[in-house]
Every structure is written in C-alpha cells, then in structure tokens.
C-alpha positions in Angstrom: 139.5 114.5 79.7 138.0 117.0 77.3 134.6 118.9 77.9 132.5 120.1 74.9 130.7 123.2 75.4 127.1 123.0 73.6 126.1 126.1 72.4 122.6 127.1 73.2 119.9 127.9 70.3 120.7 130.9 68.9 118.2 133.8 68.5 117.5 136.3 65.9 115.4 139.4 66.7 113.5 141.1 63.9 112.0 144.5 65.4 110.5 143.5 68.9 110.1 139.8 68.1 112.6 137.2 69.1 112.6 133.8 67.0 114.8 130.6 68.2 116.8 129.2 65.6 116.7 125.4 65.4 120.2 124.8 64.9 120.4 121.1 65.2 122.6 119.3 62.8 119.7 117.5 61.4 118.0 120.8 60.4 121.0 122.0 58.7 121.3 118.8 56.7 117.9 119.0 55.4 118.4 122.8 54.9 121.4 122.0 52.7 119.8 119.0 51.0 116.8 121.3 50.4 118.9 123.9 48.7 120.9 121.5 46.5 117.5 120.1 45.2 116.7 123.5 44.0 114.1 124.7 46.8 113.7 128.4 47.2 116.8 129.6 49.4 114.9 132.2 51.6 111.7 130.0 52.3 113.4 126.8 53.0 116.0 128.5 55.4 113.1 130.4 57.2 110.7 127.4 57.2 113.1 125.0 58.7 115.3 127.0 60.9 112.4 129.1 62.5 109.4 126.8 62.0 106.2 127.3 60.1 104.5 129.8 62.2 107.6 132.4 62.4 108.0 131.6 58.7 104.5 132.6 58.1 104.8 135.5 60.5 108.1 136.9 58.4 106.6 136.5 55.2 103.5 138.4 56.0 105.5 141.5 56.8 106.5 141.7 53.1 109.9 142.9 54.2 112.3 144.1 51.2 114.5 141.7 49.4 117.8 142.8 50.6 116.3 142.5 54.4 115.2 139.0 53.8 118.6 137.9 52.2 120.1 139.2 55.4 118.0 137.4 57.6 118.7 134.0 55.8 122.4 135.0 56.4 122.2 135.4 59.9 120.3 132.5 60.4 122.8 130.4 58.4 125.5 131.9 60.3 123.9 131.1 63.6 123.5 127.5 63.0 127.0 127.4 62.2 128.4 129.4 64.8 130.4 131.5 62.4 130.6 135.2 61.7 127.9 136.7 59.3 130.8 138.0 56.8 132.2 134.3 56.5 128.6 132.8 56.1 128.2 135.9 53.4 131.4 134.6 51.8 130.5 130.7 51.8 126.6 131.1 50.4 126.8 133.8 48.3 130.4 133.8 46.9 131.1 129.9 46.7 
C-alpha cells in the first residue's frame, strides 16, 4: 500500500507578516490560465495565491520591482513544492 504525504499550505514571510499561500491545484490552474491570457503576472499571482486582503496589503507597501519579482517566484515555487532556483528557470527563462 502506498501512502501520499500531503504537504501543508506553505507560508511566505514579508517582514514580520506571515501570509499563507493557497497551493491548491485549482488555484495554480487559475494562475496559469490568467497568465496565458496576458494578465499582469505579479498582481495575478499575489491575488490568487494570497487572497485579495494580502494582495492589497503587499501592494500598499510599494516595494521595489525586484523585491516583488522575488515574492512572486517564491510563491510559484512554494505552490509547486520546488526549489526557488528551479522556479526562476521555469518562469523567467522558459
């Protein structure tokens, strides 16, 4: 008999704040669909993976672009349970 270990929802820490990442398959599919339709990458990933309240909170911080890009990559890596470097290769270098 095989057992599947179900990973708990990952978390993202920005400063002192911890955000729970929605890593459900349906959420990831929705992210991919939105991105393939030309949606704004950062906004789409943040809103779908963290929820509207967390999205608004993070955007209100007016973080540097490079920081926002790192946040998005970390979210995508967490959803897929992969190393951040692999997520960078997949999503930014084809």
